[in-house]
N, C-alpha and C positions, 0 to 999 in steps of 0.2 A: 822621792816624790812620785806619786802615782800618775798614771797617764791622763785621767780626766782633769786633774789639777794643773798639770803641765799644759794641756790643751787650752784650758781657760786662761791661763797666764799668757800664752802665746797669742790667743785671740784678743785679749785685752791690750796687749802691746800693739798689735796691728790696728785695732780700732783707735787707740790713742794717737798713733802715728798718722792715721788718716785724718783725724780731727785737726791735729796741728797743721798738716799739709793744707787742708781746706782753709783754715784760718789765715795761713801765710798767703796762699794764692788769692783768696777772696778779699783780704784786708790790706795786706802790705803792698799789693800790686798797684794800688792807687798812689803810692809814694814813688813809684818807679819814674825815672826821667823820660820825658817824651823827646828829648834832644837826640839827634842821630848818634849812633854808637861810633866807635873808632873806625871801623871798616867803612861805614857810610861817609864819615868825614874825609877819609883818605881818598875814596873814589870820587868825591865831589871837589877835591882840591884842583884848582885851575878853572873852575866853572862858576858861573853865577846862575842862580835860579830866578827865572823871569816869569811872572804871571801873564798868561795870554788868555784869549777867549776859549781856547781848547784846553786850558789847564796850565800846569807848570811846564816850562821848557827850560832846558839847559843851554847856556851860551858860554863859549870858551872851549878849551880843550881839557877834557878829563876822561877818566875811564868810564864814569857813569853814563856818558852820552850813548854808549852802545848797549846799555842794560835794557832788558825787557822784563815785563812782569812775570812773576812765578806762575806756574801752571795752576796753583791753588790760590791765586790772588783774589779770586771772587768767592772763595769759600766762606761759610758762615763765621769762622773764627779768624779771618785774615786780619792782620795788623793788631793782633791781640785784643780784639774787641768783638762783641757779639753783633754780627751784621754790620760791622763798621761804624756802629753808633758811638758817639763820644760818651765817655764815662761808663762804659760797660766792660772795662778791663777786669773787674772783680768777678763777675759772672763767667767771663771767658776763662779766667784762671781756675775757677771751681770746676767748670766743665772739663778743662784740660786735666786736672788732677783726677777726676772721676773716670774719665776715659782711660787714662794711663793706668790707674788702679785696676780697672776691669780687664784691660788687655793683659797686664802683668799677672793678675790673679788667674785669669783663664789659662795663660801659658804655664804657670806653675802647677795648676791643677791637671793639665794635660800631660805635663812632663814629670810629674812627681813619681817617686819610687813607690811601688806598691810593696807591702810587707812580704807577699808571697812570691815576688819576682826575682829573688836573689839567687 
């Protein structure tokens, strides 16, 4: 197989992979559970979540009482949503896939072997 045909085949594979990743991130993310995951459930064990004027508060004894917000809790894609808006997990997934593809592609481009560098 000659080099241009192999290059087109490789490019087609990566474009197809990107399209599938975008469809999964943008479409299937709406079916993801909003219930706490296993780690959240374990850290909340022994506490009750109580609504107050200041927001949610934990009562009882559990590990989560000492938890603080992440440094990126106020970022545009926090909580897997765009700007924290309800129902925006699909666009957040698409943005995540695109950013990951750009960073990975940039790293591969920078670190690739050049044919004359052997």
